[in-house]
C-alpha positions in Angstrom: 21.7 6.0 -14.1 22.2 6.2 -10.4 25.7 6.9 -9.1 26.2 4.9 -5.9 29.2 5.4 -3.6 29.9 3.2 -0.6 28.7 4.4 2.8 31.6 4.3 5.2 29.8 2.0 7.7 29.4 -0.7 5.0 33.0 -0.3 3.6 34.8 -0.5 6.9 32.7 -3.1 8.7 32.4 -6.8 8.5 28.9 -8.1 7.8 26.5 -7.8 9.4 26.4 -4.0 9.8 24.3 -3.4 12.9 22.5 -0.3 13.7 20.8 -0.3 17.1 19.2 2.0 19.7 15.9 3.0 21.0 12.8 3.6 18.9 12.7 7.0 20.4 15.2 9.2 22.2 13.4 10.0 25.5 16.0 11.7 27.6 19.7 12.5 27.5 20.4 10.0 30.3 18.4 7.2 28.5 20.2 7.9 25.2 23.7 7.9 26.8 23.0 4.8 28.9 21.9 2.7 25.9 24.6 4.1 23.6 27.3 3.1 26.1 26.0 -0.4 26.3 25.9 -0.7 22.5 29.1 1.0 21.6 31.1 -1.1 24.1 30.1 -4.2 22.2 30.9 -3.0 18.7 27.5 -1.9 17.3 28.2 -0.2 13.9 26.0 2.8 14.4 23.6 4.2 17.0 20.0 4.9 15.9 17.2 6.8 17.7 14.1 8.7 16.5 13.6 12.2 17.7 10.6 13.1 15.4 8.1 10.3 15.5 5.3 10.1 13.0 2.3 8.5 14.8 -1.0 7.2 13.5 -3.1 9.2 15.9 -2.5 12.5 17.8 -1.9 12.4 21.5 0.8 9.7 21.3 4.4 10.5 22.1 5.7 12.2 19.0 9.4 12.5 19.9 11.4 15.0 21.8 12.2 17.0 18.7 15.3 19.0 17.9 16.6 19.1 21.4 17.4 15.4 20.9 20.0 16.2 18.3 22.4 17.4 21.0 22.1 14.1 22.7 22.9 12.2 19.5 25.9 14.6 19.0 27.1 13.7 22.4 26.9 10.0 21.6 29.0 10.6 18.5 31.6 12.8 20.3 32.0 10.8 23.5 31.7 7.3 22.1 33.1 7.7 18.6 30.2 5.9 17.0 28.2 7.2 14.0 24.6 8.3 14.9 21.5 8.1 12.8 17.9 9.5 13.0 14.8 9.8 10.8 13.9 12.9 8.8 10.5 13.7 7.4 10.7 17.4 6.4 13.3 19.8 4.9 13.5 21.4 8.4 14.5 18.1 9.9 17.3 17.8 7.3 18.6 21.3 7.9 18.7 20.8 11.7 20.4 17.4 11.4 23.0 18.7 9.0 23.7 21.7 11.4 24.1 19.2 14.3 26.5 17.0 12.4 24.3 13.8 12.4 26.2 11.1 10.5 23.4 9.2 8.8 19.8 10.1 8.0 17.0 7.7 7.2 13.7 8.3 5.5 10.7 6.5 7.1 8.2 4.2 5.5 5.3 6.8 5.7 7.5 9.4 4.0 8.7 7.1 1.2 5.1 6.6 0.3 4.7 10.2 -0.7 6.8 11.3 -3.7 6.2 15.0 -2.9 7.7 14.6 0.5 10.7 12.6 -0.8 11.3 15.3 -3.4 11.3 18.0 -0.7 13.9 16.0 1.2 16.0 15.5 -1.9 15.9 19.2 -2.6 17.0 19.9 1.0 19.9 17.5 0.5 21.0 18.9 -2.8 24.7 19.5 -2.7 25.2 17.7 0.6 26.3 14.1 0.2 25.3 12.8 3.6 24.5 9.0 3.8 20.8 8.4 3.5 19.0 5.1 4.2 15.5 4.8 2.7 12.9 2.5 4.3 10.5 0.7 2.0 7.1 2.4 1.6 4.3 1.2 3.8 2.5 -0.4 0.8 4.3 -3.1 -1.2 5.3 -0.9 -4.2 8.8 -1.6 -5.4 8.8 1.2 -8.0 7.9 3.8 -5.3 10.9 2.5 -3.2 13.3 2.8 -6.2 11.7 6.1 -7.2 12.7 7.6 -3.8 16.3 6.5 -4.4 16.2 8.0 -7.9 15.0 11.4 -6.5 17.9 11.4 -4.0 20.3 10.5 -6.8 19.1 13.3 -9.0 19.8 15.7 -6.2 23.4 14.5 -6.0 23.1 12.1 -3.1 25.4 9.1 -3.9 25.8 7.4 -0.5 22.5 5.6 -0.3 21.2 2.4 1.3 17.8 0.9 1.9 16.0 -0.6 5.0 13.5 -3.4 4.7 10.9 -3.0 7.4 8.1 -5.0 6.0 4.7 -3.9 4.4 1.3 -3.2 5.9 -1.4 -5.8 5.4 -5.0 -6.0 6.6 -6.4 -8.6 9.1 -4.9 -10.9 11.7 -1.3 -11.8 11.0 1.8 -13.2 12.6 4.0 -10.1 11.9 3.3 -6.5 12.5 4.4 -5.9 8.8 4.5 -8.6 6.2 8.2 -9.4 5.2 7.4 -10.1 1.5 11.1 -10.9 1.0 10.7 -11.0 -2.8 10.5 -7.2 -3.0 13.8 -6.3 -1.3 15.4 -9.2 -3.2 14.2 -7.8 -6.5 15.4 -4.4 -5.5 18.9 -5.9 -4.8 18.8 -7.6 -8.2 18.1 -4.4 -9.9 20.4 -2.2 -7.8 23.2 -4.5 -6.7 25.4 -1.7 -5.4 22.8 -0.4 -2.9 23.4 -1.9 0.5 20.3 -3.3 2.3 19.6 -3.6 6.0 16.7 -5.5 7.5 14.7 -3.9 10.3 13.3 -7.0 12.1 11.8 -4.9 14.9 9.2 -3.3 12.6 8.5 -6.5 10.7 8.0 -8.5 13.9 6.2 -6.0 16.1 7.1 -8.3 19.0 10.5 -9.2 20.4 10.1 -13.0 20.4 10.2 -13.0 16.6 13.4 -10.9 16.2 15.9 -13.7 16.2 14.1 -15.7 13.5 13.8 -12.7 11.2 17.4 -11.6 11.7 18.5 -15.1 10.7 16.3 -15.1 7.7 17.8 -11.7 6.6 21.3 -13.1 6.9 20.3 -16.3 5.0 19.1 -14.0 2.2 22.5 -12.2 2.1 21.3 -8.8 3.6 24.2 -6.5 4.4 23.1 -5.9 8.0 20.4 -5.3 10.6 18.7 -2.3 12.3 17.2 -3.4 15.6 15.6 -1.4 18.3 17.2 -1.7 21.8 16.1 0.0 25.0 17.4 -0.2 28.6 13.8 -0.8 29.8 11.6 -1.8 26.9 8.5 -2.1 29.0 8.8 1.6 29.9 9.4 2.8 26.4 7.3 5.6 25.2 6.8 4.1 21.7 6.8 0.5 20.3 7.6 -1.1 23.6 6.7 -4.6 22.5 9.3 -4.8 19.8 12.3 -3.4 21.7 14.9 -5.5 23.5 17.6 -4.8 26.1 21.2 -4.7 24.8 22.1 -8.0 26.3 19.3 -9.7 24.3 20.5 -7.9 21.2 24.0 -9.3 21.5 22.6 -12.8 22.3 20.7 -12.7 19.0 23.8 -11.4 17.1 26.0 -14.1 18.7 23.7 -16.9 17.6 23.4 -15.7 14.0 24.7 -18.3 11.5 26.7 -16.6 8.7 26.6 -18.4 5.4 28.9 -17.9 2.4 27.5 -16.2 -0.7 29.8 -18.2 -3.0 27.7 -19.5 -5.8 30.3 -21.6 -7.5 29.9 -24.8 -5.5 30.1 -27.8 -7.9 27.6 -29.8 -5.9 24.9 -27.1 -6.4 25.5 -26.7 -10.1 23.8 -30.0 -11.1 20.7 -29.2 -9.0 20.5 -25.7 -10.5 20.5 -27.3 -14.0 17.6 -29.5 -12.9 15.7 -26.4 -11.7 16.4 -24.6 -15.0 14.9 -27.6 -16.8 11.8 -27.6 -14.6 11.4 -23.8 -15.0 11.4 -24.3 -18.8 8.6 -26.8 -18.5 6.7 -24.5 -16.2 6.9 -21.7 -18.8 5.8 -24.1 -21.5 2.8 -25.2 -19.5 1.8 -21.6 -18.6 2.0 -20.7 -22.3 -0.2 -23.7 -23.1 -2.6 -22.6 -20.4 -2.8 -19.1 -21.8 -3.6 -20.4 -25.2 -6.5 -22.4 -23.8 -7.6 -19.3 -21.9 -7.7 -17.3 -25.2 -9.7 -20.0 -26.8 -12.2 -19.9 -24.0 -12.2 -16.1 -24.4 -13.3 -16.5 -28.1 -16.2 -18.7 -26.9 -17.2 -16.1 -24.2 -17.1 -13.4 -26.8 -19.3 -15.4 -29.2 -21.8 -16.4 -26.5 -21.9 -13.0 -24.8 -20.5 -14.4 -21.5 -18.8 -12.4 -18.8 -15.0 -12.9 -18.7 -14.8 -13.2 -14.9 -17.0 -15.9 -13.4 -16.9 -16.0 -9.6 -18.1 -19.6 -9.2 -15.4 -21.0 -11.5 -12.7 -18.9 -9.8 -13.8 -20.1 -6.4 -13.7 -23.7 -7.6 -10.2 -23.3 -9.1 -8.8 -21.7 -5.9 -10.3 -24.4 -3.6 -8.7 -27.1 -5.8 -5.3 -25.3 -5.7 -5.5 -25.0 -1.9 -6.3 -28.7 -1.5 -3.6 -29.8 -3.9 -1.1 -27.6 -2.1 -1.8 -29.4 1.2 -1.4 -32.8 -0.4 1.9 -31.8 -1.9 3.1 -30.2 1.4 3.4 -26.8 -0.1 2.6 -23.5 1.6 -1.0 -22.8 0.8 -0.7 -19.0 0.9 2.4 -19.0 -1.4 0.6 -21.3 -3.9 -2.5 -19.0 -3.7 -0.4 -16.0 -4.7 1.1 -17.9 -7.6 -2.2 -19.2 -9.0 -3.9 -15.8 -8.4 -1.3 -14.3 -10.6 -1.8 -17.0 -13.3 -5.6 -16.5 -13.1 -5.2 -12.7 -13.4 -3.1 -13.2 -16.6 -5.7 -15.5 -18.0 -8.4 -12.9 -17.3 -6.3 -10.2 -19.0 -5.8 -12.4 -22.1 -9.5 -13.0 -22.3 -10.3 -9.3 -21.9 -8.1 -8.6 -24.9 -10.1 -11.2 -26.9 -13.6 -9.9 -26.1 -12.5 -6.3 -26.6 -10.7 -7.0 -29.9 -7.4 -5.6 -28.6 -4.5 -6.6 -30.8 -0.8 -5.9 -30.4 
C-alpha cells in the first residue's frame, strides 16, 4: 500500500498547477530571463533540464551540474520552486546538495526498472517531491511500478506527468496521448496528482492550446509546458517551445469545468448509459459463446484458429460501419481488435484443451 502525502505545490495552489520553463537550461542569463517572466505572472514552479538524454550522440546533452547553481539562484531570488530531471543516483545526490525543490524522472528512465530502483535507493530517507513521467511505451504497470519503487524507499510526495507514448509511422502528435492510460492510473491511485505535458505530446507549438484544454476537461491537476525566450534558437526541442506571453495566453483561454458529479440532469443519462453497457456486455458474452462453438469446429476439422482473410473482412466491415455511424474509425478499430483478440484466445483454449 503506497503512502501518499500532498506535494506543497498542489496543496497551496489553485488548479491548474503550472510548471514552466525551457526544455534545457542553456546559460545563466537565459534561465534568469525566462524565470523572471514566468514568476512575475504566477507560474507555480520553474522547470529546466540540465542533463538531457538524447536519441543520438552529438546533440546538445545539457549543461550538466553547473546548471544547478542557476536553478538555485531562481529559487533564492524569485521565491519560486525549481524542478529538474534526474536519471542517475549521481544526479539525485547533486540535486539534493544544491537544494532543488522538485525532481522528475523522465520517460526513458521510467522504462527501465533497474534505473528507477537505483534512483529510489538514492532517495531513500530523503522525502523530496518526485514527479514520474510515463514510460515511453504505453505500459501502465511499468508506470505504477516506478511509483511503488519510490514508495518502498520512503518517498511519499509523488506525482505523475503524462507526456504521451511513442508510436510508429506518421502521426499528428509527437507522442500519442492515449488518455485512457493516465485516467486509469488516476482511478487506481486517486491521491496521486497528475500533470499533463502537452509540449512533449504535441511536438509542435500550434497544438499546445488544444491539448492543454483537453487535459483540463479530463480533470488533470495541472500542466508542465516548455517556455523559452527565443524558441527558434533553443538548443533542444525548439518546435514545441513557446515564449512566456504565448504561455499565458493559453492559460488565460483555458475553460475550467466543475468536477461535481451530482448534477441531477446528468443522472438520468448515466442510467441510460449503464443500461446500454449491460446490453453490450451481454452481446459480447454471446459473441464469445459463438466463437467457442467455432473453436470446436476448427478443432474437429484441424483448422487454424487465426484466419487472416476472415480477419481482414471483419475489420473492413467495422471500418465501413464506423464511418456510416459517424464514429472515429481508429477508436472503433481498437475496440474490435480487442474483441477479436479475446475471441482468438477463447478458441485457442478450445483447440488446446485448456480448462479452468
